C-alpha positions as CSV (number, residue, x, y, z in Angstrom):
1,M,0.0,0.2,-0.2
2,F,3.0,2.7,1.0
3,T,4.2,1.9,-2.8
4,K,0.9,2.8,-4.2
5,L,1.1,5.9,-2.2
6,K,4.7,6.5,-3.0
7,Q,4.2,6.1,-6.8
8,F,0.9,8.5,-6.4
9,K,2.9,11.4,-5.0
10,E,5.8,10.8,-7.6
11,M,3.0,11.1,-10.1
12,R,1.3,13.9,-8.5
13,D,4.9,16.2,-8.3
14,K,5.6,15.3,-12.1
15,A,2.3,16.4,-13.1
16,K,2.8,19.7,-10.8
17,I,6.1,19.8,-12.6
18,I,4.4,19.8,-16.2
19,Q,1.7,22.1,-15.4
20,N,4.2,24.7,-13.9
21,T,6.1,24.2,-17.5
22,L,2.7,24.8,-19.5
23,A,2.3,27.9,-17.3
24,E,5.3,29.5,-18.8
25,E,3.9,28.4,-22.7
26,K,2.1,30.7,-24.9
27,V,-0.1,30.1,-28.0
28,E,-1.2,32.7,-30.2
29,A,-4.9,32.3,-32.3
30,S,-6.5,34.7,-34.5
31,A,-9.8,34.4,-36.5
32,A,-12.1,36.6,-38.3
33,W,-9.2,37.4,-40.8
34,G,-7.2,38.7,-37.6
35,K,-9.7,40.5,-36.0
36,I,-9.8,39.0,-33.0
37,K,-6.7,37.7,-31.4
38,M,-6.1,35.5,-28.5
39,V,-3.2,34.5,-26.2
40,M,-3.3,31.5,-24.1
41,N,-1.1,29.9,-21.6
42,G,-0.4,25.9,-21.5
43,N,-2.8,25.5,-18.7
44,Q,-5.5,27.0,-21.1
45,K,-5.6,30.1,-19.0
46,V,-6.7,33.1,-21.3
47,L,-4.1,35.8,-20.9
48,S,-5.2,38.3,-23.4
49,V,-7.7,39.3,-26.2
50,K,-7.9,41.9,-28.8
51,V,-10.7,42.8,-31.0
52,D,-11.1,44.9,-33.8
53,P,-13.4,47.7,-33.3
54,D,-15.0,46.8,-37.0
55,L,-16.3,43.6,-34.8
56,L,-18.2,45.6,-32.2
57,T,-20.9,46.7,-34.7
58,N,-22.1,42.9,-35.7
59,K,-22.7,41.0,-32.6
60,E,-23.4,37.6,-34.2
61,K,-19.7,37.8,-36.2
62,M,-18.1,38.8,-32.8
63,E,-19.7,35.8,-31.2
64,S,-18.6,33.5,-33.9
65,A,-15.2,35.0,-33.9
66,I,-15.0,34.3,-30.1
67,K,-15.8,30.8,-30.6
68,D,-13.5,30.0,-33.4
69,V,-10.8,32.0,-31.8
70,T,-11.3,30.1,-28.3
71,N,-11.4,26.9,-30.0
72,E,-7.9,27.3,-32.2
73,A,-6.3,28.0,-29.0
74,I,-7.7,25.3,-27.1
75,E,-6.2,23.1,-30.0
76,K,-3.0,24.8,-29.6
77,V,-2.4,24.3,-26.0
78,Q,-3.9,20.7,-26.6
79,K,-0.7,20.1,-29.1
80,V,1.4,21.6,-26.5
81,M,0.3,19.6,-24.0
82,A,1.1,16.5,-25.5
83,A,4.3,17.4,-26.9
84,A,5.4,18.3,-23.0
85,I,4.2,15.0,-22.0
86,K,5.9,13.1,-24.8
87,K,8.8,14.9,-24.1
88,D,9.2,13.8,-20.2
89,K,10.2,10.0,-20.5
90,N,9.5,9.3,-17.2
91,F,5.8,10.9,-17.0
92,N,3.8,7.8,-17.0
93,F,0.1,8.1,-16.1
94,P,-1.7,4.9,-16.8
95,G,-3.3,4.5,-19.7
96,L,-0.9,6.8,-21.7
């Protein structure tokens, strides 16, 4: 039982290290022909959003652009996360 607890602690410690590393990563995404831009870190925290004033006049286009830019940023972050986990050969979750 103590072996399992030790393994769990080691896995948790490795996850924390990767989480801290991902916090340093940043991805940029854009939508609506560059009229909306988002920066997100590797932990999927939105760091900034910039919206071209032209988008502010059309609610539907703005809503669509926000959805698109968020989805693009999340996809990019997921790729960064997968690469970070693959890079750390010692990081093994059961099932990965």
